[in-house]
C-alpha positions in Angstrom: 82.3 104.4 73.3 82.0 107.7 75.1 81.8 106.0 78.5 85.2 104.4 77.9 86.9 107.7 77.2 85.2 109.4 80.2 86.1 106.5 82.5 89.7 106.5 81.4 90.0 110.2 81.9 88.4 109.9 85.3 90.8 107.2 86.3 93.9 108.9 85.0 93.6 112.5 86.1 96.6 112.4 88.4 98.5 110.2 86.0 98.3 112.9 83.3 100.2 115.3 85.5 102.7 112.7 86.6 103.4 111.7 83.0 103.8 115.3 82.0 106.3 115.9 84.8 108.1 112.7 83.9 108.3 113.7 80.2 109.9 117.0 81.1 112.3 115.3 83.6 113.4 112.7 81.0 113.8 115.4 78.4 116.2 117.3 80.6 118.0 114.4 82.1 118.1 112.0 79.2 117.4 113.6 75.8 119.4 116.7 76.3 122.7 114.9 77.4 122.2 112.3 74.6 121.8 114.8 71.8 124.7 117.0 73.1 126.9 113.9 73.3 126.0 112.9 69.8 126.7 116.4 68.6 130.1 116.4 70.3 131.0 113.0 69.0 130.2 114.2 65.4 132.4 117.3 65.6 135.2 115.9 63.4 132.8 114.7 60.7 133.0 111.1 61.9 131.1 109.6 64.8 133.7 108.9 67.6 132.4 106.3 70.0 135.0 107.0 72.7 134.2 110.7 72.7 130.4 109.8 72.8 130.7 107.5 75.8 133.1 109.9 77.6 130.7 112.9 77.0 127.5 111.1 77.8 128.7 110.3 81.3 129.7 113.9 81.9 126.5 115.3 80.4 124.2 112.9 82.4 126.0 113.9 85.6 125.3 117.6 84.8 122.0 117.7 82.9 121.3 121.4 83.3 124.8 122.3 82.1 124.2 120.0 79.1 120.9 121.8 78.4 122.8 125.2 78.5 125.5 123.8 76.3 122.9 122.9 73.7 122.5 126.6 73.0 126.1 127.6 73.6 127.6 125.1 71.3 124.9 125.3 68.6 123.7 121.7 69.1 120.1 122.6 69.2 119.7 121.2 65.6 120.5 117.7 66.8 118.3 118.1 69.9 115.0 118.5 68.1 115.0 115.3 66.0 116.0 113.2 69.1 113.5 115.0 71.3 110.7 114.5 68.7 111.5 110.8 68.4 111.5 110.4 72.2 108.2 112.3 72.4 106.5 110.1 69.8 107.8 106.9 71.6 106.6 108.3 75.0 103.2 109.2 73.6 102.8 105.7 72.2 103.4 104.1 75.6 101.2 106.7 77.3 98.4 106.0 74.8 98.7 102.2 75.4 98.5 102.7 79.1 95.5 105.1 78.7 93.6 102.6 76.5 94.3 99.7 79.0 92.8 101.6 81.9 89.5 102.3 80.0 86.5 100.6 81.6 85.4 97.3 80.0 81.7 98.2 80.2 79.5 101.1 81.2 79.0 99.7 84.8 82.5 98.6 85.7 83.1 101.2 88.4 79.7 101.0 90.0 79.3 99.0 93.1 76.9 96.1 92.8 73.8 96.6 95.0 74.2 100.4 95.3 71.9 103.1 94.1 74.6 104.5 91.8 72.8 103.0 88.8 70.1 105.6 89.0 70.3 109.2 87.9 68.7 112.4 89.2 66.8 110.7 92.0 64.8 108.3 89.9 65.1 105.6 92.6 62.7 107.7 94.8 59.8 106.7 92.5 60.0 103.3 94.4 62.1 104.1 97.4 61.9 106.8 100.1 64.6 109.3 101.0 63.7 109.8 104.6 62.1 106.8 106.4 61.4 103.1 106.2 63.5 100.0 106.1 67.2 101.0 105.5 68.5 99.7 102.2 71.5 102.0 101.7 72.6 105.5 102.6 69.7 107.8 101.8 67.6 104.9 100.4 64.8 103.5 102.4 62.0 101.0 101.5 58.8 102.7 102.7 56.6 100.5 104.9 53.4 102.3 104.0 53.8 101.3 100.3 51.1 99.2 98.7 52.4 95.9 97.3 55.3 93.7 98.2 57.7 95.2 100.8 59.6 92.0 101.5 63.4 92.6 102.0 66.2 90.0 101.6 69.1 90.8 103.9 72.4 89.4 102.7 75.3 89.6 105.1 76.0 88.6 108.6 75.0 89.7 112.0 77.9 90.1 114.5 77.8 90.3 118.2 80.9 91.0 120.1 
């Protein structure tokens, strides 16, 4: 299970920053004008739909002014419940995306046929680091080794 979390974190490092910036942007551009418009539409005690739609257009066109008016008009009390609901909704979608990018198994990001499967140079018990038949970068099959040193080459030979 640990490899899934580590793999998902490794894959999503830049996405964490992008999602945080998007969350702040949406809070300023969407949540603040929405909560201020709801507050302004409820001023008379009843929710006035015409005032709401008129104010939401003005507040979305000027989001930083709407953010300042949150404090000036005392609408901060309506901002926090809407912001909290938006944040929960955003975190649910973020978590779903995070879980979907988790690797399916421990070896999902390792190239088949590479020496990435070994750790701390354990491939050099069999292979050589310096000379012999080239298998991969920094991996050679020594020719002075006792036993079978047959090599199967898979690929194509090109001449142009």
